[in-house]
C-alpha positions, -999 to +999 in steps of 0.1 A: -210-096+339-214-112+373-235-144+377-262-125+397-264-100+368-268-128+343-294-145+364-313-112+368-311-106+330-323-140+320-351-138+346-362-105+332-363-119+297-383-149+308-408-129+326-411-103+298-417-131+273-443-148+294-461-115+301-462-104+265-472-139+252-501-141+277-515-106+270-531-089+241-540-053+231-577-044+231-581-016+204-615-006+217-604+000+253-569+010+243-554-012+270-536-045+276-557-075+288-549-110+299-554-133+269-541-168+264-529-178+229-555-192+206-553-211+173-557-183+148-556-197+112-534-214+087-522-248+101-529-239+137-565-252+141-554-284+123-526-290+148-551-284+176-575-310+160-547-336+161-541-327+198-577-332+207-578-365+188-547-378+208-560-366+241-596-377+239-598-405+213-562-418+217-557-421+180-549-401+148-581-406+130-594-371+125-627-373+106-647-371+138-628-341+151-634-321+119-671-330+120-673-320+157-655-286+150-680-279+121-708-287+145-697-261+170-672-281+190-639-269+205-616-293+186-602-266+162-600-239+189-623-213+203-619-189+173-630-216+148-661-230+164-688-240+139-665-234+109-663-259+081-626-262+077-607-276+047-590-308+059-553-311+063-555-349+060-549-380+039-578-402+030-569-438+037-588-466+020-596-492+047-596-520+021-564-514+003-544-490+024-542-465-005-539-429+004-549-396-012-540-361+000-572-340+006-556-308-008-548-325-041-584-333-047-604-303-034-601-265-038-601-252-002-608-217-015-641-225-032-672-237-012-700-256-029-735-265-017-736-298+002-768-312+015-762-350+014-746-369+043-709-374+038-707-347+011-675-326+011-685-289+007-655-278-014-651-279-052-634-311-063-604-306-085-598-342-095-615-376-088-605-395-057-590-429-065-614-446-041-647-441-023-642-421+009-673-434+027-664-471+025-650-474+060-618-454+054-603-428+077-586-395+076-551-392+091-529-360+096-511-346+066-489-327+092-463-346+112-480-354+144-450-352+167-457-315+177-492-322+189-480-355+204-455-336+226-482-312+237-505-341+245-478-358+265-473-326+286-511-322+291-522-358+297-511-360+334-534-330+342-566-345+327-575-312+310-611-309+298-617-302+261-626-266+268-593-261+286-569-277+261-562-245+241-553-225+272-532-253+288-514-259+255-506-222+253-487-225+287-466-253+272-458-231+242-447-203+265-424-227+284-409-240+252-401-205+240-386-195+273-365-227+277-349-219+243-338-186+256-317-204+282-303-227+256-294-197+233-275-181+261-256-213+267-248-215+230-234-180+232-211-190+261-200-221+243-192-201+212-169-178+232-191-146+234-189-143+271-218-136+295-225-100+285-227-106+247-245-139+252-272-121+273-275-094+246-279-120+220-306-137+241-323-103+246-325-097+208-340-132+203-365-127+231-377-092+224-366-081+189-374-110+166-403-131+153-394-156+181-415-134+204-449-137+186-442-173+177-440-180+214-478-179+214-483-197+180-498-232+175-470-239+150-441-263+156-415-236+148-403-228+184-403-265+193-381-271+163-360-242+174-356-257+209-344-290+193-319-275+169-305-250+195-300-279+219-283-299+191-260-269+184-251-267+221-243-304+223-221-302+192-202-273+206-196-292+239-186-324+221-217-344+228-223-356+193-247-384+200-270-361+220-268-336+191-279-364+168-309-369+191-317-332+189-315-332+152-336-363+150-363-347+170-362-317+147-367-339+117-396-357+134-412-324+141-405-309+106-389-332+080-373-302+061-347-301+089-332-333+075-311-309+054-295-296+086-286-331+097-271-338+063-251-306+064-237-313+099-227-348+090-210-337+058-192-308+077-178-332+103-169-358+077-150-333+055-133-319+086-118-353+091-138-361+123-153-393+111-161-405+146-182-374+153-200-378+120-208-414+129-220-404+164-243-379+147-256-404+122-265-433+146-293-417+167-307-399+137-308-432+117-326-449+146-351-420+150-356-418+112-363-455+108-387-454+137-405-425+121-409-443+088-421-474+106-446-454+126-459-436+095-463-469+076-480-488+105-502-461+120-508-435+093-503-451+059-481-426+039-444-430+046-436-393+042-458-369+062-446-334+053-476-311+052-510-305+038-500-284+008-506-301-026-481-301-054-473-267-069-445-250-088-430-216-093-398-195-098-372-204-071-353-172-078-384-151-070-390-173-040-355-166-027-361-128-029-395-131-013-382-151+017-358-122+024-377-091+013-414-099+009-435-074+029-454-102+046-428-129+049-393-114+044-369-121+073-348-090+067-379-068+071-392-085+103-357-089+119-334-064+102-305-072+126-302-106+108-279-088+083-253-087+111-253-125+112-240-128+077-204-118+083-202-142+112-212-171+089-178-167+072-157-159+103-141-193+108-109-201+127-083-222+111-091-250+136-114-273+116-113-299+143-135-278+166-171-272+155-180-235+151-214-219+151-207-199+120-196-228+099-224-251+111-249-224+104-234-217+070-236-253+057-271-257+072-284-225+055-267-234+022-291-263+020-321-249+038-323-216+020-330-231-015-355-254+001-376-226+016-372-205-015-396-228-034-425-204-038-452-225-022-430-232+008-426-196+021-448-201+051-482-197+036-509-183+060-489-171+090-472-142+107-439-130+092-410-153+082-423-185+097-397-208+081-368-187+096-381-188+132-363-220+142-330-205+132-335-172+152-315-185+182-285-192+160-288-160+141-290-139+172-257-154+185-240-148+151-253-112+150-240-106+185-206-120+176-204-096+146-212-067+169-187-079+195-159-080+170-168-046+154-161-011+165-182+016+180-200+025+148-210-011+140-223-015+175-244+016+172-258+002+140-265-031+158-283-013+185-305+006+160-314-026+142-322-044+174-345-015+185-362-017+151-367-054+156-382-048+191-405-021+176-418-048+152-420-078+175-434-064+207-465-048+191-470-079+170-471-103+199-499-082+214-519-083+181-508-117+168-542-127+153-545-093+135-512-090+117-509-123+097-496-116+062-492-079+070-461-057+067-439-056+097-448-021+106-486-027+107-487-037+143-469-006+155-492+016+133-522-001+148-511+008+183-505+044+173-537+051+154-565+030+168 
């Protein structure tokens, strides 16, 4: 494919992504309408609350933002005005510095009457270790790096509170589209050539959960941007920059520390100790900085999310993350099965990093982690915890199709079209298809 053809193809994908992310389907009028992304549910309003606190209070003390949202303010987003939200926070005792996770002490599913000032209108499940009205504060239970990046992008424009949600949505679209370019570059660096690299990018853009998550107030696409950049840097020999990318991914979502461990081990066992060291150094600096920040500003050393401690059957969790009607990656992106053979297609040259081997060692650690039943993505659209890997998986799937014959390529085309039939209707009905089977959005378009 010629350079003008590549530019035209990438431009089309960027414009299509931006158009679909910024529009929605009106079932009453049976038409598309311009509609910017809004914080829908799950963790999204809580990330938006952190963003408002950073922009307008300049801190990470969230008690005032939750109170303002309950009183009808915009801090939790336009869809959640006046709603008394459960808190995704840690209580911090001002006197001792002790912390307590809100979700470990209150049942967010059960409201109780609450008429006294300072009362928390949710059923307590265990006593708090200290009084919460003694000058203490509430700090995020989610890593604040994602809303901090959004705040950094918006601060120069002095956006008013009412405009934050829409302005942040534009940043989210830009992150999603920028990753398409990185994914194309990864395909080139992996030896797919311009045509197959563009096809891989097209599958990512229009036939995967990446498309609806381009309008989500979750950190998944930002993490995907970081790990896709890291993969490109590794493939081009820039290991220190890859370490920075992985470090950013860990700051955004600590679970991605397993990817960093996997890559360091892969390079070390391949005998490239210098590359392993160059990966470790920036990640160590970023990691130590993160721990110091958490200790000094927030209190808890590890900020990993609002979910309290739970348990379950990891085997059933593994099956659910693949096949669950609301969360299974192979149902929402059926073409992912084509990525599996490429995970094991490694050349004999262990000195040169390869996408398949790096993805294999990463998923060997990541898959058991997300198979813990309470960690499947919770309240969200589709396989949220797989989204950051979609750029890698699309490149691997395209590589399998490239190496295969005519029949395999026909199967790949059918699976990609199935993914598009799932993703495109879903992005236009994002708020209405959370936790629903992948075919629900298409059925809604057909029958409403």
